[in-house]
N, C-alpha and C positions, 0 to 999 in steps of 0.2 A: 504493499499499500504506499503510495507516495506521501511525503510529508505534508503537502498541501491538503490532501484528503483528510489526514489526521487532525489537522488544525480545523478544518471546516466541520468536522463531526462534533467537536466539542463547543463550537461557537454558539449555536442556537440553544442548547441546554443550559449553558452558563448565562446567557441573556435572560432565559426564563427564570432561572434560579435567582438572579439578581432582582428582577422585577417582583417576583413573589416575596422575597426577603424584604424588599422595600415596602410592600404593602403591609407587612407585619411590624417592621421596626419603626418606620416613620410615624404612624398614628400613635403608637405607644409612647414614643419619646416626647412627642408634642403633648400628649395627655399628661404625662408625668410633670412637665414644667407648668403647663397651663393649670392643671388641677391644683397643684401645690400653691401656685401664685394666687388663684382664686380663693383657696382655703385661708391663706394668710390675709388677703385683702378683706374678706367678709367674715372671718372668724368662725367658720363653719366646721371646725374639726377636720375630718377627712371626707366629709360628705361629697363635696364637689370634685375631689380627686377620684373617688369611686365612680361618680357619674361620668366624669371625663374618660375614665378607663373603660367603662361599659360602652360609651359612644365610640371610642377608638377601636374597641373590639369589633363592634358592628361595621365600622368603616373598613376594617381589615378584611373581614369576611366578605363584604360586598366587593371590594377590590379584587380579592383572590378569585371570586366567582366570575367576575367580568373578564379578568386576564385568562382564566381557564377556558372560558367560552371562546375567547378570541383565538387562542392557540389551537383549540379543537377544530374550529372552523378552518384555520390555516392548514392544519394537518389533513382534514377531509378534502379541502380544495387541492392540496398537493397530491393526494392519493387519486383523486378523480382525474387530474390532469395527467398523471403518470400512466393511468390505465387506458387512455385513448390512443 
């Protein structure tokens, strides 16, 4: 197998991994800082932090589902184009 083929085999899975990881990490990190800041500002204990974390979890799930659907369509399109 030529070296160019080996590089191209790993490119798409690494991009998918990076995007999926971003959908998990980014909302949680934002919720961490925003939730703690809101709790200090309004003196609500940990209530707003927990709410922000729950919202970020929902955002992560939504993002992962959207990305998965996008890649499944791309794979299906690639399979259909290769079969003709």
